[in-house]
C-alpha positions as CSV (number, residue, x, y, z in Angstrom):
1,M,93.8,39.1,-60.4
2,A,95.3,41.1,-57.5
3,T,93.2,42.1,-55.0
4,L,94.1,44.3,-51.8
5,V,91.9,44.3,-48.7
6,F,91.8,47.1,-46.2
7,V,92.0,45.6,-43.1
8,E,90.6,47.6,-39.9
9,H,91.6,46.8,-36.3
10,H,90.4,47.6,-32.8
11,E,91.9,47.5,-29.8
12,G,94.3,44.6,-30.9
13,K,91.5,42.7,-32.6
14,L,91.1,42.6,-36.6
15,Q,87.5,43.7,-37.3
16,K,84.8,41.6,-38.1
17,D,83.6,43.1,-41.1
18,S,87.3,43.4,-42.8
19,L,88.0,39.7,-42.0
20,G,84.5,38.9,-43.7
21,V,85.6,40.9,-46.7
22,L,89.2,39.1,-46.7
23,S,87.0,35.8,-46.8
24,K,85.0,36.5,-49.4
25,A,87.5,37.8,-51.6
26,A,89.7,34.9,-51.1
27,A,86.4,32.7,-52.0
28,L,86.4,34.2,-55.6
29,G,89.8,32.5,-56.3
30,D,91.8,35.8,-56.6
31,E,95.1,36.4,-55.1
32,V,94.6,38.2,-51.9
33,E,96.7,40.4,-49.7
34,A,96.1,42.6,-47.2
35,A,96.9,45.9,-45.7
36,L,97.5,46.3,-41.9
37,L,97.8,50.2,-41.1
38,G,98.5,51.6,-37.8
39,F,101.0,51.5,-34.9
40,R,102.3,48.4,-32.9
41,V,100.0,46.0,-35.3
42,E,102.7,43.7,-36.6
43,D,101.2,40.8,-34.0
44,L,98.0,41.0,-36.0
45,A,99.1,40.1,-39.3
46,A,99.0,36.4,-38.8
47,E,95.2,36.4,-38.1
48,A,94.7,38.1,-41.8
49,G,96.2,35.0,-43.3
50,R,94.0,32.8,-41.4
51,F,91.2,34.6,-43.5
52,G,92.7,34.3,-46.5
53,A,95.1,36.6,-47.1
54,A,98.4,35.3,-48.7
55,R,100.5,38.2,-48.0
56,V,100.1,41.2,-45.3
57,H,101.5,44.7,-45.8
58,V,102.3,45.9,-42.5
59,A,102.7,49.7,-42.1
60,D,103.5,50.0,-38.6
61,D,104.2,53.6,-37.8
62,E,103.4,55.9,-34.8
63,L,101.8,58.4,-37.4
64,L,99.7,55.8,-38.5
65,G,98.2,55.3,-34.4
66,A,95.5,57.6,-34.6
67,P,92.5,56.9,-36.9
68,L,92.9,59.6,-39.3
69,P,92.4,59.0,-43.2
70,Q,95.1,60.7,-44.9
71,P,97.9,59.3,-44.0
72,R,96.6,55.8,-44.5
73,V,95.4,57.2,-48.0
74,D,99.4,58.2,-48.4
75,V,100.2,54.3,-47.8
76,L,97.5,52.8,-49.8
77,E,98.2,54.8,-52.9
78,A,101.8,53.6,-52.6
79,L,101.1,50.2,-52.3
80,V,98.8,50.3,-55.1
81,R,100.9,52.0,-57.5
82,E,103.9,49.7,-56.5
83,G,102.0,46.7,-56.3
84,G,99.9,46.8,-59.6
85,F,96.6,45.8,-57.7
86,D,93.4,45.8,-59.8
87,T,91.0,45.9,-57.1
88,V,91.0,47.5,-53.4
89,L,88.1,46.1,-51.0
90,F,86.8,48.2,-47.7
91,A,84.6,46.8,-45.1
92,A,82.4,49.9,-44.7
93,S,83.1,52.4,-41.8
94,V,83.4,55.9,-40.9
95,L,87.1,55.6,-41.4
96,S,87.1,53.3,-44.4
97,A,84.7,55.6,-46.4
98,D,86.7,58.8,-45.9
99,V,89.8,56.4,-46.9
100,A,88.5,54.8,-50.1
101,A,87.0,58.2,-51.3
102,A,89.9,59.8,-51.0
103,L,92.2,57.1,-52.4
104,A,89.7,56.7,-55.6
105,A,90.5,60.7,-56.3
106,R,94.1,59.8,-55.8
107,L,94.2,57.2,-58.6
108,D,91.4,58.6,-60.8
109,A,89.7,55.1,-59.8
110,G,85.9,54.0,-59.4
111,L,84.6,53.5,-56.4
112,N,81.4,52.0,-56.1
113,W,79.8,51.8,-52.5
114,D,77.0,49.9,-50.4
115,L,77.7,46.7,-52.0
116,T,75.8,43.6,-50.5
117,D,77.5,40.9,-52.7
118,L,80.8,40.2,-54.9
119,D,80.9,37.7,-57.8
120,R,82.9,36.8,-61.2
121,E,81.2,37.1,-64.2
122,D,82.9,36.0,-67.6
123,G,85.9,36.6,-65.9
124,K,84.7,40.3,-64.4
125,L,84.2,41.4,-61.0
126,V,80.6,42.3,-60.3
127,G,79.3,44.1,-57.7
128,K,75.5,43.9,-55.8
129,R,73.9,46.9,-55.1
130,P,70.6,47.5,-53.3
131,A,68.3,50.7,-55.1
132,L,64.4,52.1,-54.5
133,G,65.0,52.1,-50.9
134,D,66.1,48.5,-50.9
135,S,63.4,47.1,-52.8
136,V,65.6,46.2,-55.8
137,Y,69.0,45.1,-56.3
138,V,71.4,46.1,-59.3
139,D,74.6,44.7,-60.6
140,V,77.4,47.2,-60.8
141,G,80.8,47.0,-62.6
142,W,84.1,49.5,-63.4
143,T,85.2,50.7,-66.2
144,S,88.7,51.0,-65.6
145,E,91.1,49.7,-62.9
146,P,91.9,50.2,-60.3
147,R,88.3,48.7,-58.8
148,L,87.6,50.0,-55.4
149,A,84.6,48.8,-53.8
150,L,83.1,49.5,-50.4
151,I,81.2,46.6,-48.7
152,R,78.0,47.3,-46.4
153,S,78.6,46.4,-42.8
154,G,77.7,42.6,-41.6
155,T,77.7,41.3,-45.2
156,F,80.3,38.8,-45.3
157,E,81.0,36.1,-42.5
158,P,84.3,35.6,-41.8
159,A,85.6,32.3,-42.9
160,E,89.0,30.5,-41.7
161,T,91.2,29.2,-44.3
162,G,93.7,27.5,-42.1
163,G,96.4,29.4,-44.3
164,S,99.1,31.6,-43.3
165,A,100.2,35.0,-44.7
166,E,103.8,36.2,-45.5
167,V,104.3,39.4,-43.8
168,E,105.8,42.2,-45.7
169,R,106.7,45.6,-44.0
170,F,105.7,48.6,-46.0
171,E,107.3,52.1,-45.1
172,S,105.2,55.0,-44.6
173,R,106.1,57.9,-46.9
174,L,103.6,60.2,-45.7
175,Q,102.9,63.5,-47.3
176,D,103.3,66.9,-45.6
177,F,99.4,68.2,-45.7
178,S,98.6,64.4,-44.6
179,L,100.0,65.3,-41.1
180,A,98.3,68.6,-41.1
181,A,95.6,67.3,-38.5
182,R,96.0,65.4,-35.5
183,M,93.7,63.9,-33.1
184,V,93.4,65.7,-29.9
185,E,91.2,63.4,-28.1
186,Q,89.6,60.4,-28.7
187,A,86.4,59.2,-27.0
188,H,85.4,55.5,-26.7
189,E,81.4,54.4,-25.9
190,E,81.2,53.0,-22.4
191,S,79.1,49.6,-23.1
192,E,78.2,46.2,-21.6
193,G,77.8,43.0,-23.4
194,P,78.9,42.1,-27.1
195,S,78.4,44.8,-29.9
196,I,75.4,44.5,-32.3
197,E,77.7,43.1,-35.1
198,D,79.2,40.3,-33.2
199,A,76.1,39.4,-30.7
200,D,74.5,36.0,-31.6
201,V,71.2,37.1,-30.3
202,I,69.9,40.6,-30.5
203,V,66.7,41.9,-29.0
204,A,65.6,45.2,-30.8
205,G,62.9,48.1,-30.0
206,G,60.8,50.3,-32.1
207,R,58.5,53.2,-31.4
208,G,55.8,50.8,-30.3
209,L,57.8,50.9,-26.8
210,G,56.0,54.0,-26.1
211,G,59.1,56.1,-24.9
212,P,62.9,55.6,-24.1
213,E,62.1,54.7,-20.5
214,N,60.6,51.6,-21.8
215,F,64.0,50.3,-23.4
216,A,64.7,49.1,-20.0
217,L,62.6,46.3,-20.9
218,V,64.3,45.3,-24.0
219,E,67.9,45.7,-22.1
220,E,66.8,43.2,-19.4
221,L,65.7,40.6,-22.1
222,A,68.7,41.1,-24.0
223,K,70.9,40.9,-20.8
224,A,69.0,37.5,-19.9
225,L,69.7,35.8,-23.1
226,G,73.3,37.4,-23.5
227,G,72.7,39.5,-26.3
228,A,72.9,43.1,-27.6
229,V,70.3,45.8,-28.3
230,G,69.3,47.0,-31.3
231,A,67.0,49.8,-32.0
232,T,65.4,51.4,-35.1
233,R,65.9,54.7,-36.7
234,A,62.8,56.2,-35.7
235,V,64.0,55.8,-31.9
236,V,67.4,56.9,-32.6
237,D,66.4,60.2,-34.5
238,A,63.6,60.7,-31.5
239,G,66.7,60.5,-29.2
240,W,65.2,57.3,-27.1
241,Y,68.7,55.2,-28.0
242,P,72.3,55.8,-29.4
243,Y,73.0,55.8,-33.3
244,A,75.7,52.9,-32.6
245,A,72.4,50.7,-32.0
246,Q,70.8,51.3,-35.2
247,V,69.8,48.5,-37.2
248,G,68.7,49.0,-40.8
249,Q,69.6,50.9,-44.3
250,T,71.1,53.6,-42.4
251,G,72.3,52.1,-39.5
252,K,74.1,48.6,-39.2
253,T,73.5,45.4,-41.1
254,V,73.4,42.4,-38.7
255,S,72.9,38.6,-39.1
256,P,72.6,37.0,-35.2
257,K,71.2,33.5,-34.8
258,L,68.2,35.2,-32.9
259,Y,66.6,38.6,-33.6
260,V,63.8,39.6,-31.4
261,A,62.0,42.8,-32.9
262,C,59.9,44.5,-30.1
263,G,57.5,47.2,-31.3
264,I,59.0,47.4,-34.8
265,S,56.6,47.7,-37.3
266,G,58.9,46.2,-40.1
267,A,59.2,48.7,-42.8
268,I,61.6,47.8,-45.6
269,Q,64.6,50.0,-44.4
270,H,64.5,48.1,-41.1
271,K,64.1,44.7,-42.8
272,V,67.0,45.1,-44.9
273,G,69.5,45.4,-41.8
274,M,68.3,42.3,-40.3
275,Q,66.4,39.9,-42.7
276,S,69.5,37.9,-42.8
277,S,69.3,36.7,-39.2
278,G,69.0,32.9,-38.4
279,V,65.5,33.3,-36.4
280,I,63.1,36.3,-36.2
281,V,60.6,36.9,-33.2
282,A,58.4,39.6,-33.5
283,I,56.6,40.9,-30.7
284,N,53.7,43.8,-31.8
285,K,49.9,44.4,-30.9
286,D,49.5,45.3,-34.1
287,P,48.5,42.0,-36.3
288,N,48.8,43.7,-39.2
289,A,52.9,45.0,-39.0
290,P,54.4,44.2,-42.0
291,I,56.9,42.6,-39.8
292,F,55.2,39.4,-39.1
293,E,55.2,39.2,-43.2
294,Y,59.0,37.5,-42.7
295,A,59.2,36.7,-38.8
296,D,59.6,33.1,-38.4
297,L,57.6,33.2,-34.9
298,G,55.1,36.3,-34.5
299,V,53.3,37.0,-31.5
300,V,50.5,39.9,-31.0
301,G,50.1,41.5,-27.9
302,D,51.2,43.9,-25.3
303,L,55.3,44.0,-25.2
304,H,54.8,45.9,-22.1
305,E,53.6,42.9,-20.6
306,I,55.1,40.4,-22.5
307,L,58.8,41.2,-22.2
308,P,58.8,41.0,-18.3
309,K,57.6,37.6,-18.4
310,L,59.9,36.4,-21.2
311,T,62.3,37.7,-19.4
312,E,61.4,35.8,-16.2
313,L,61.3,32.8,-18.2
314,V,64.5,33.3,-19.7
315,R,66.1,33.5,-16.1
316,A,64.5,30.7,-14.3
317,R,65.6,28.1,-17.5
318,K,69.3,29.4,-17.1
319,A,69.1,28.8,-13.4
320,A,67.5,25.5,-13.3
């Protein structure tokens, strides 16, 4: 069985989620190939080989420089039809969701989304997908080929196989209607420290902080720990913190070594986004908060007093 993985890149680096999907596909024992599309991206092909791709199809074209979906759909459609791939996998992102949906329409193919696992059962590919507010998981499949799947962000960790990939250049044959849109401007968010997807430590804040100004307490602790700042949907919806930091069902799935939840009740929608963290520490003044049911360490108390002292202790320990 031949599997094609759409590999995303940003600022000269392959994205962690894409490498994780590559690793998972290789672990299933399939013949795995990667599609690397963009402008001046050929130098990134070798890295895809280290994470499980036996062959990397590179479409290097200035017309693929902007992160627009339709030109990528043109390239992938030709690749899938000519390469005979029975499975196409995507790590979920805004771009890949657009590409996957349009590709499914072009190929008249089935698309399963928001998958949190992939497996082989009796030789058939089976996906795992959350349902009923992520309270249960269901098996999903496909009735025809090619099978398309979007994997939830943060699901699979990249695992180097030590292999190398054959690089095959693929001509990008773009259709006129795919070039009708052009990107006028692209904004980049300015941030310090690691992103929540890559951080080993995340300090997250919820409504228990009391107001947006108190996110400074979370930021100071995250900075002292060398980590990133996360947020719940409630505070993002209230405008207290940017959406890019949202952890949970409608945000990002993360798996840091340490997750510090500050003033977060621990509703199921948030739990599904961070439950795979190595160690979960919860700080909340409500001893009955649901988050204490699955936290490794719980602290009942006023976070406005605890966080500054904890930050001070971390800084003192590092300075010692």
